[in-house]
LOSE-629720 format. One record per residue (C-alpha): z negated, x, y. Coordinates in steps of 0.25 Angstrom, whole numbers, padded with zeros to 4 digits, always signed. Layout:
N
ZXY
...
END
This chain:
247
-0634-0014+0291
-0637-0007+0305
-0634+0008+0301
-0633+0011+0316
-0646+0016+0319
-0640+0028+0311
-0628+0030+0316
-0622+0039+0329
-0608+0034+0332
-0607+0028+0320
-0611+0040+0310
-0622+0043+0303
-0629+0057+0301
-0638+0055+0288
-0647+0066+0287
-0654+0063+0273
-0666+0070+0267
-0669+0063+0254
-0668+0076+0246
-0682+0079+0243
-0683+0067+0233
-0668+0068+0229
-0665+0082+0227
-0679+0089+0227
-0685+0102+0236
-0673+0110+0230
-0667+0104+0242
-0675+0108+0253
-0678+0119+0259
-0691+0125+0266
-0684+0117+0279
-0677+0107+0274
-0690+0102+0265
-0697+0098+0281
-0691+0083+0283
-0694+0086+0296
-0684+0098+0299
-0674+0087+0291
-0678+0078+0302
-0676+0087+0314
-0662+0091+0307
-0658+0076+0308
-0664+0076+0322
-0659+0087+0328
-0646+0087+0320
-0639+0073+0325
-0642+0065+0310
-0644+0050+0313
-0652+0045+0301
-0661+0053+0289
-0664+0050+0275
-0677+0051+0271
-0685+0048+0256
-0697+0042+0260
-0709+0050+0258
-0701+0061+0270
-0699+0050+0278
-0714+0046+0278
-0718+0057+0282
-0707+0064+0292
-0700+0052+0299
-0708+0049+0311
-0705+0035+0319
-0698+0043+0331
-0688+0047+0322
-0683+0032+0320
-0673+0032+0331
-0669+0049+0329
-0665+0051+0315
-0667+0036+0307
-0673+0036+0293
-0666+0031+0281
-0676+0028+0270
-0671+0033+0257
-0678+0023+0246
-0674+0030+0232
-0672+0041+0228
-0674+0050+0213
-0677+0064+0211
-0666+0076+0207
-0675+0080+0195
-0668+0069+0185
-0652+0071+0185
-0650+0059+0178
-0662+0052+0187
-0650+0046+0198
-0658+0032+0199
-0667+0034+0211
-0682+0026+0214
-0687+0018+0226
-0692+0027+0232
-0695+0020+0248
-0694+0005+0251
-0687-0002+0264
-0702-0005+0269
-0704+0010+0269
-0689+0012+0278
-0694+0002+0289
-0709+0008+0290
-0702+0022+0290
-0692+0017+0303
-0679+0019+0293
-0668+0013+0298
-0661+0012+0282
-0665+0016+0268
-0658+0026+0259
-0655+0022+0245
-0648+0031+0235
-0638+0023+0223
-0630+0032+0213
-0619+0024+0209
-0615+0024+0194
-0630+0028+0190
-0635+0020+0177
-0645+0014+0186
-0638+0012+0198
-0640-0004+0197
-0655+0000+0200
-0652+0006+0213
-0643-0003+0217
-0653-0015+0216
-0663-0005+0223
-0654-0005+0232
-0651-0017+0235
-0667-0023+0237
-0669-0012+0247
-0655-0014+0255
-0660-0031+0257
-0675-0026+0261
-0667-0014+0270
-0659-0025+0278
-0670-0034+0279
-0678-0022+0286
-0666-0018+0294
-0662-0005+0288
-0649+0001+0282
-0645+0006+0269
-0640+0019+0265
-0637+0021+0251
-0633+0035+0245
-0625+0031+0235
-0619+0042+0225
-0612+0040+0215
-0618+0045+0200
-0618+0042+0186
-0614+0045+0170
-0600+0039+0176
-0600+0047+0189
-0593+0058+0189
-0587+0063+0202
-0597+0058+0214
-0589+0062+0224
-0578+0055+0221
-0573+0046+0232
-0571+0033+0224
-0584+0035+0218
-0591+0038+0232
-0584+0025+0237
-0589+0019+0226
-0604+0023+0230
-0602+0019+0243
-0596+0005+0239
-0608+0002+0229
-0618+0007+0240
-0611-0004+0251
-0610-0016+0241
-0625-0013+0236
-0627-0015+0253
-0629-0001+0259
-0627+0000+0274
-0624+0015+0273
-0620+0023+0261
-0622+0038+0258
-0611+0044+0247
-0607+0056+0243
-0594+0063+0249
-0583+0062+0241
-0575+0077+0250
-0566+0073+0257
-0565+0061+0271
-0554+0055+0263
-0562+0051+0251
-0575+0047+0258
-0566+0038+0266
-0565+0031+0252
-0577+0029+0252
-0580+0024+0265
-0571+0013+0264
-0578+0008+0253
-0590+0007+0262
-0588-0007+0267
-0593-0004+0281
-0606+0003+0275
-0609+0017+0281
-0605+0030+0273
-0611+0043+0273
-0606+0054+0267
-0617+0063+0258
-0618+0074+0265
-0621+0086+0255
-0610+0086+0244
-0595+0086+0244
-0592+0092+0256
-0583+0103+0258
-0582+0116+0266
-0588+0113+0281
-0600+0105+0279
-0599+0098+0294
-0584+0100+0294
-0584+0092+0282
-0593+0080+0285
-0583+0079+0298
-0572+0076+0287
-0579+0066+0280
-0580+0057+0291
-0566+0056+0291
-0569+0046+0281
-0576+0035+0288
-0589+0040+0284
-0600+0037+0291
-0607+0050+0291
-0616+0060+0283
-0628+0058+0276
-0632+0074+0272
-0645+0080+0270
-0645+0093+0261
-0633+0097+0269
-0639+0099+0284
-0656+0101+0279
-0653+0114+0270
-0643+0119+0278
-0651+0131+0287
-0646+0125+0299
-0648+0109+0296
-0648+0104+0312
-0634+0112+0315
-0629+0107+0302
-0635+0093+0305
-0628+0095+0320
-0616+0098+0314
-0617+0083+0305
-0618+0076+0316
-0608+0083+0325
-0596+0078+0316
-0602+0064+0315
-0605+0061+0328
-0599+0072+0337
END
């Protein structure tokens, strides 16, 4: 499916804000708890798309934003209250995404979890519906489970990419192994799907410089939330990312 609506010069800057469900209010401060400020950051900082869960999108994502800051509606998720609770619940539908004016849906899988087959079944069903509706699919693919010793291992990250691609994802958000050289292996295994580095973990030193290095892997961009909107100068961080992504 076509992902061009969330691309600029062939690259993607996804501003993620599904952490309220995934991590809880501990991730927010007084400013970032207001979704309107995240939208403002995305618009002023140059993000090419934004990811919301349904409840936030329904209240804050207005029709005038569709061409300015395209929406990826996250359609599953889980809380962080049970550390062993890997399997997310379905929280929205393709029909919801269409009604809200989204250009794509987002779905998390955790390759290696005990119930991974359930998440795969759910995603494939949604992917079929999304394709009929003209929406692309973005998969958050994080390898986690009893046999995963290091989710940042380049081979594990590449496997997480390949699983999402084999299931039919158009775009894959994965952990960053720590260097462009090791991340390139994951990009090579994407078989043409767009690969985004998850923007919070495993970037060393100056963040903007580290993201610039990451792009040398051939990845298509960054999907980042907390590293932007937890910063006191969130708009400036977003602008810095836009500069390295788009020049």
